N, C-alpha and C positions, 0 to 999 in steps of 0.2 A: 907573718910579716918580718922580716929579723933588725935587730935593734940595734944591729952594725951596719948595717944601712942607711937606719934612721941619724944612728950619730953620726955615721960620711956626711951626709945631706945638710944636716947641722953646723958641722962644720965648716961644710963646705959654701953652706949658706949663709953664714957668720964670717968667712972671711971678704966672701962678694960684699959684705953687705960694711966691714968695718973700710974694706976700699971705698968703697962710694961715699961715704959718710967721710974719709979721711980725705980725699979728692976736693968731692964737692960739698961738705956738711950736709947738715940737715936742708938748709932751706934751700942748696943747690937739690937736693933729690927731690923734696915736695915744688921745686917751682919748675923741676924736668916736665911735671904729671900735665901742665898747661903748656908746655912748648910747639906740638903739633896737636891733632886730631888722634895719627899714630899711636901719640902717649896716653893719650887721654884715655885711647881705648883697651890698652893695655889695662890701663888703671883701672877701670870702666870693669876687665874682663877678670883681678883681681879681688877688686869688691865684694862681687857678684861668687866666686868661689869661696871664699873665705866667708862669703855669707853660709853657700851651703855646708859646708866643715863645718861650721858653728852649728846648725842646724844637727848635720849627725852626729858630731861632737855630744850638743845634748840628752841625747837620745842615749849613746850611748854610755854617756856618765850616768844616767838615772837605773838604766839597765844593771849597772856595775855598781851602784850605791856610791860614784864617787862624788864630791863638790864639783858642779860646773862653773862656778862665779870665777876663782882664779884664773880660769884656761879662758874666759869668756875676757877677761880684761886683759889677762897675755896676747892673746890676737886681736883685740883694738889697739891695741898702744902697741905691739911692737910684729901686727902681720903674720906671718906662719912658721916664726918662731912659738907662736904660742903652740897650736896643732901638735907642731915635732915634737913637742918637750911632751904637751900629752901621749903623745905616743910611747913614748921614751921612756913614761915614769908610769907607765899601765903594767898590770901583770902578764905574763906573756901565756897565749892562752892554746900553748903548743901542746 
């Protein structure tokens, strides 16, 4: 996986997140979760996906000798930014 694509994803996701916070605020973002069943489905899908990513990160960090705890905290605190930063900060395997 190319780090350039990961950085691009991080920048784009960061821009979308900044725009959402600017326009809606954190209360608006979290309030939207319970707005409809569709929103709740998207949120539950995100939680399941991030749980699977955390399981993968745990195993990958153990195999590569990295400390997993900062990445777990980051993922729980700021969602997808945690795994993106984990991948960006890792050593290239190429």
